[in-house]
C-alpha positions in Angstrom: 22.0 -15.7 14.3 23.2 -18.3 11.4 19.4 -19.7 10.8 18.5 -15.8 10.4 21.4 -15.2 7.6 20.6 -18.3 6.0 16.7 -17.3 5.8 17.8 -13.8 4.6 19.7 -15.8 1.8 16.9 -17.7 0.9 14.7 -14.6 1.0 16.6 -12.8 -1.1 16.8 -15.9 -3.8 13.1 -15.8 -3.6 11.7 -12.2 -3.0 8.2 -11.4 -2.9 6.7 -8.1 -1.8 4.6 -8.5 1.6 2.1 -6.0 0.0 1.1 -8.4 -2.6 -0.4 -10.6 0.6 -3.2 -7.9 0.9 -4.0 -7.0 -2.9 -7.1 -9.2 -2.7 -8.1 -7.1 0.3 -7.4 -3.6 -1.4 -9.6 -4.9 -4.6 -12.4 -6.0 -2.7 -12.7 -2.4 -1.2 -12.1 -1.1 -4.8 -15.0 -2.9 -6.3 -17.5 -2.4 -3.6 -16.8 1.6 -4.2 -17.1 1.1 -7.7 -20.2 -0.9 -7.3 -21.7 2.3 -5.8 -20.7 4.5 -8.7 -17.2 5.3 -7.8 -15.0 6.2 -11.0 -11.7 7.6 -9.8 -9.2 5.9 -7.6 -5.7 7.3 -6.3 -2.6 5.0 -5.6 -0.3 6.7 -3.5 3.1 5.4 -3.8 2.2 3.4 -6.6 5.5 2.0 -7.5 6.0 0.6 -10.8 2.3 0.3 -11.2 1.6 -3.6 -10.2 -1.8 -2.4 -8.3 -2.5 0.5 -10.6 -2.8 -2.1 -13.3 -5.2 -4.3 -11.0 -7.3 -1.0 -10.3 -7.7 -0.1 -13.9 -9.6 -3.0 -14.4 -12.1 -1.7 -12.0 -12.2 2.1 -12.1 -12.7 4.2 -15.7 -10.0 6.6 -14.4 -6.8 5.5 -12.0 -4.3 8.0 -10.8 -1.0 6.6 -9.4 1.6 9.3 -7.8 5.2 7.8 -7.1 7.9 10.1 -5.5 10.9 8.3 -6.8 11.9 9.7 -10.4 13.1 6.2 -11.8 10.2 4.3 -10.4 7.7 6.8 -11.6 9.5 6.9 -14.8 9.1 3.2 -15.3 5.3 3.0 -14.2 4.7 5.9 -16.7 6.2 4.1 -19.4 4.2 0.9 -18.5 0.8 3.1 -18.9 1.8 5.3 -22.0 -0.8 3.6 -24.5 -3.9 4.1 -22.1 -5.9 7.2 -21.3 -7.4 5.6 -18.1 -4.1 5.6 -16.4 -2.3 8.7 -15.1 1.4 8.7 -13.4 2.4 11.4 -11.7 5.9 12.0 -10.0 5.4 13.8 -6.7 4.8 13.7 -3.3 1.1 13.1 -2.0 -0.7 16.5 -0.7 -2.4 19.4 -1.8 -5.2 17.4 -3.7 -8.3 18.7 -5.1 -11.3 18.7 -2.7 -13.7 15.4 -3.3 -11.0 14.7 -6.2 -11.3 10.6 -5.5 -13.8 7.7 -4.5 -10.8 5.6 -3.5 -7.3 6.6 -2.0 -5.3 3.6 -1.6 -2.0 3.6 0.4 0.2 0.5 0.5 3.3 0.6 2.3 3.5 4.5 1.8 1.7 6.2 4.5 5.0 5.7 7.1 7.0 7.8 4.6 4.6 10.9 5.4 3.7 13.0 8.3 0.8 10.8 9.4 -1.7 13.5 10.4 -1.2 15.6 7.4 -1.5 12.5 5.2 -4.9 11.5 6.7 -6.2 15.1 6.8 -5.5 15.2 2.6 -6.8 12.1 2.3 -10.2 13.0 3.9 -10.5 16.3 2.3 -9.9 14.8 -1.2 -12.2 12.2 -0.9 -15.9 12.3 -2.6 -18.9 11.5 -0.6 -19.2 7.6 0.0 -15.7 7.3 -0.9 -13.0 4.8 0.9 -9.4 5.6 2.3 -7.9 1.8 2.4 -4.5 1.4 4.2 -2.1 -1.4 3.9 0.4 -0.1 6.4 3.6 -0.4 8.1 4.3 0.1 12.0 7.2 0.1 14.5 7.3 -3.0 16.3 6.4 -3.5 19.7 6.5 -6.6 22.3 3.0 -7.4 21.2 3.9 -7.8 17.8 6.7 -10.3 18.3 4.4 -13.7 18.3 3.0 -12.0 14.7 6.4 -11.3 13.5 7.9 -15.0 14.6 4.9 -16.6 12.5 5.9 -14.0 9.8 9.2 -14.8 9.8 8.7 -18.6 9.4 5.7 -17.9 6.6 8.1 -15.6 4.7 10.1 -18.1 2.7 7.4 -20.7 2.1 5.3 -18.3 0.6 8.4 -16.7 -1.2 9.2 -20.4 -2.8 5.7 -21.0 -3.6 5.1 -17.9 -5.6 8.6 -18.0 -7.2 10.4 -21.2 -6.6 13.0 -20.3 -9.3 15.9 -18.4 -7.7 15.5 -14.6 -9.1 18.9 -13.3 -10.8 18.1 -10.0 -9.0 15.8 -8.0 -6.7 12.4 -7.4 -8.9 12.2 -3.7 -9.9 9.2 -3.1 -8.4 10.7 -3.8 -4.8 13.7 -1.4 -5.4 12.0 2.0 -4.7 13.8 3.4 -1.6 12.1 2.5 1.9 12.1 4.0 5.3 11.6 2.4 8.4 8.2 3.3 10.7 8.5 5.5 13.5 5.3 5.1 14.9 3.4 1.9 16.7 0.4 0.6 15.6 -1.3 2.0 18.7 0.2 5.4 18.1 -1.2 5.3 14.7 -4.4 4.1 15.6 -4.9 6.9 18.0 -4.1 9.3 15.1 -6.5 7.7 12.6 -9.6 7.4 15.1 -9.3 10.9 16.2 -9.2 12.0 12.3 -11.2 9.4 11.0 -14.0 8.4 13.2 -14.8 4.7 12.6 -11.8 3.8 11.0 -11.3 -0.2 11.1 -8.0 -1.3 11.9 -6.2 -4.7 12.4 -2.5 -5.8 12.6 -1.7 -8.4 10.5 1.1 -11.1 9.2 4.0 -10.0 7.4 4.8 -7.0 9.2 1.6 -5.0 8.1 -1.6 -3.8 9.4 -4.9 -2.7 7.4 -7.6 0.1 7.8 -10.5 1.0 6.0 -12.6 4.3 6.5 -15.4 5.5 4.3 -16.8 8.8 4.1 -20.1 9.1 6.3 -21.5 11.8 4.4 
């Protein structure tokens, strides 16, 4: 217990978002969609806009939606000088049919009703577009070895990324969060039913990844 307490203190002093470990994964898929002529990307739960900024270097138009009022305001202020980015303070859902070439959920899907969110995403995706997920699932026994490895690697990555002690938690890590209630297997069962041929993998740092490409 004392070791875990010491690790928690160290991690707080060298904070980093576990989502950042999968930014390259998201951007690889984004570039593939763009090469096929995609022009519009949606970042669901965009936070302060770190991923939105990187997607805007790939797509002519990027929409970020964020439910938290203060975080959405910070993102909107960040991009107020560019017409290429639109930040909307609202929940995901009721999207226009065929509105996006790329839809990204990074640690946001578990905040929503899974089936509704995937159905909405599928309907609002253009022909040949992609849904890319970096998700969070409830831990099970089969995840324990991966979790132990993540626990060991977490402070090392934090120190490499931020060797100086942080005076406070970065703003982009302050958005409200909830614990995941569904296991990876439960999420996978729903995803395979609604999005046949979706590719899903368990990952380090308490994440899983998934990619689905519209087959039309």
